[in-house]
N, C-alpha and C positions, 0 to 999 in steps of 0.2 A: 449242960447247959451251952445254949447258942449264946456267943457274943454279939454286941451291936454292930451292924453293918458299918456305921460311920463313926470314927473316934480316932483318939491319937494314941499311937503305939508307943509304950514305954522304952523300947530298945531304939526306935527310929524318930520317936517324938515329931510323928508324921501323920498324915491322914492316910487310913488303910482301905480297902475295899474288899469285897467278897466276889470270889469268881466260880460260877457253877462248873464242877468238876466234868459235866457230861456235854454240854453245849457252849460254854465258855463265856456265857453273857454276865455281865456287869450285875449284881445283886446290890441294889440301893435301899430295899427296904428292909425292914427287922424280920420277914416271915421267914419259915424254917424252909419252905421248899421254893425252888426256882421258879420265877413268874413266867418264864418261857418256855421250859421243857417240863416242868412240874418236878423236877428230881430234889431229893433231899439236899438241903445246902449243908449239912453237917460233915460232909465227905471231903471238904475243902481243907486241905493241907492236914499235916499233923498234929494230931491232940487239938484238931478244930481250930487252928489259928488262921488268922488272914493274912493273905499274901500282901505286901505292899505292891502300890501301883507300878513303881519302877521296876520290880523285880518280876510283876506278872507279865510285863511287856517284855521282859528279857527271856524268860522261859520259853522252852519250843513247844508250845501249847498248839494243839492241832486243830487247824480252820474249822470252825464247825461248817455243817452242810449247806444251812441257809445263807452264810455268806459268800459260799461259792456259787451258789444259785444265783444270787445278786449279781455278782461279779461277772459270771457267764453270760445272763441278760443284758446287762449293761454294754457288754463287750458287743454282742449281738446287735443291740440298737445302735450304737456307734458306728458298725461295719454297714447297716443299711442306710444310715443316714449320710454315709461318706465323709465323715468327719475323721476317721483314722482308720487306716488299715489295718488288717490282723496281725501284723509283726510290729506296729507302731503303739507306744505308749504314751500317755497323756503328758505333756510337758507341763513342768512346774510354773507356778505363778511368780513372776518377779515382784516380791513387796518391797524390794529396797529400791531407792531412787536412784535412777542413773547418775552416776557421776560426768560432770562436765569438763573435759579436758580441753585447755586450752591452750593452743601450741603457737607460740607467736615465733615467727622465722623474721630474722633481721634481714632486712632486704637493703642491700647496698646498691647505690645508684652507680652503674658502670659507666666511665666516660665514653661518650658518643665518638666512634671512629669517623671521622670525614674521609669520605673517598676522595683520593687524588684529582684534583681537577685536570681534566684532559683538554687540551687546546682544541678546539673544533675548529675542523677545516671548512673554509666557504665553499659551499656547494651551490651551484646555480641550478634551478629548477624552474623549467618553462613549461608554463600550461596555457594551451590554447583553448579558449572557450568555441571560437568560432574557425572552421577550416578555411585556410586562404583559397580565394577565388581567382585561379590563374586563367586570364582569358585571352593569352596568349599561345593555349596549347594548339587550338586550330582557328586558322584564320577564318573559315568558312562560317564558324558560329559566331562572330562578331556582327552586331547588329549595325555596320557603317559600311560604306562602300569599301571592297577588298580590291580595286584595281583602280589607276590611274589613267587606263585608257578608256572609261567609261566614267567620265565624271558627274557629279550631281547637277542639274540645270539650274541656273541661276533664279533668282525670285522675279526678275522683269519678265523672261518669256512665260514664265508659269503664271504670273499675274494677267498677262494678256491672253494666255489661252482659258483662264478664267474668266475674263470678260466676254470673250466670244461666246463660250460655253453658257453663260449667263444669258447673252441676247437671243441665241438659239432658243434656249429654255422660256423665255419671255415671250419670243414669238409663238413659239408650241402653246404657251398658256392663252395668249391673246386670238389664236385661231379657233381654240375650242369655246371660248366664250363669245365669238363672232357666230359660230355655228349653233351655240345654244342660244343666243337672241335671236337668229334667224327662225328657228324651229318654235317661236313663240314663248320662249321663256323671259322672266322678268329677273333683273338685277338689282336688288335691293343692297342699301348699305346701314347696317346696324351691327352691334355686337355679335349676335350669333352668328349673321350671315359672314362676317369677317373671320370669325374662327373658322368658317366652313370655308373659307377661300384660301385660308392660311393651311389647312389639311390638305386641300385639292393640290396648292402649290406643292407641298413636302411630297405629295403622291408622285407628281410629274418629276419633280427631282430625284426620287429614289428610281424612278424607272429610266430615266435618262442616263444616269449616271451607272446604273445596274447593267443594263443592256449593251451600251457602249463599251464598258471597261471588261466585262465578262466575255462578249462576243467579238467585239474588235480589236481590243487590247487599249485601247486610247479613246478619247472623247473628239467630236470634231475640231474643237479648240485646240487640242493638243496635236492632231495631225495638221490642222493650217500652221501651227508655231513649230512642226517639225520637230515634236517630242515624242518620246515613246518611254514604255514602261518596262525596264528590267531588273533583274534581280540582283542581289547584293554582289555576286561575283562578275556581273556585266552580261549574263546571259539571258534568253527570252524566258519570261517566267511560266510556269503551267497553269492550268487552269483553277487548280486549288488555291493558289496565292491570288490570281485575279478575284475570285469569289470573295476572298477576305479583304481584298483591297476595296471591293463594292462596299461590304460591310463597313469599312472604314468610312467611306464617303458618307453612308447613311449616319453614322454617329455623328461624324464633323456636322453635318446640316442640322441635326437634331439639337445640337448645342450652339446654334445661331453663329454658324462658321468659326467657332473657337477650334477645332480640329486644323483648319486652314491658317489661322494665325499663329498656330504651336510653332511654325517654320521660323517666325521672326526671332525666337530666342534658343532655337535648336542648335546644337554644335554642327549637326551635319546637314542643317536646311532641311529637316524631315518633317513630315507633317503626321497626323494620326494614322492616315491610311499608310504611310510608308512604313511607319513602326508597327502595324498590325499584321501587314503582309510581307515584312523584309523586302519589299521591293522600293524603288524610287524612280523618279523621273530624270531623263537624261536628254540631252541635245545630241548625244552621239549615237553612231548607229550601235546596235548590240553586237557583242561578239558571236562569231561563229562556232561551230565544234573545234575547228583547227585554231582559230585565236583562242578558244577557252583553253584548250591544251597546252598552248604556248604560254598563256598566262599563267596557269598552274603550274608549270616547271619552272617559270621565273620566279614565283613567289616560294616554292620549295628553296631554290637555290638561296634567295635572299634569307629566308630563316636558317638555314643551315650555317 
């Protein structure tokens, strides 16, 4: 007779199970044959005694074929998915809670070591934002007379030369107006005509000084007062400087003679045309080539 599959063993006083001797399956039912391989279950153990669960696990029962097949296919599936390499096994699951280890380190505050104070030496640092301008390097580059042999003419003779030039300019304008009147022109006195008269007067002024200064080097009033135009070194100016002086006359006349009045507070009694052209008016004779060479030698010795 077959014993029941589930019951208490008298020797072990525990629960026993039956194991199929052919496939190794656990028989939980009371049937006489195995539910998996249909083998008779009466062959389990000697005298038909059921094997305890802890003894059955300890015995070296050969692993059934279907378990090996399942294990092999599961291993192939894991290798295809890349979860495990062929030589890796599945790691166990940590079911125990990790212990938290608190390590307390005693931090002792170390006394700060103060560096020994070093006595700083006084250092002088000079920072120059703008370079120094040395105007004494070359005497020819200074915008003032460079020789005492050719001094700047005083304001009185220059003023009389200006008066004479103004008379000549006025007579010239009067002659053109008389010619215009003789040809049948009419002279009106209104705002528009006054502006036109001023423009014509300025044109005569510009032509008068430009022609005489550029071509002759001096105006008729300067020639009558025995004045001449020289460079800063006392020599005769070139054409370029005379052209710049003519431009200075035009600029001074356009500002209502402000360029002429500039000589009243200039240190060297220079006007705008003198500063622009680097020339000035003198009552002395200009230096010749020999005088210029001797004056240059004297200046170089004086600088040394």
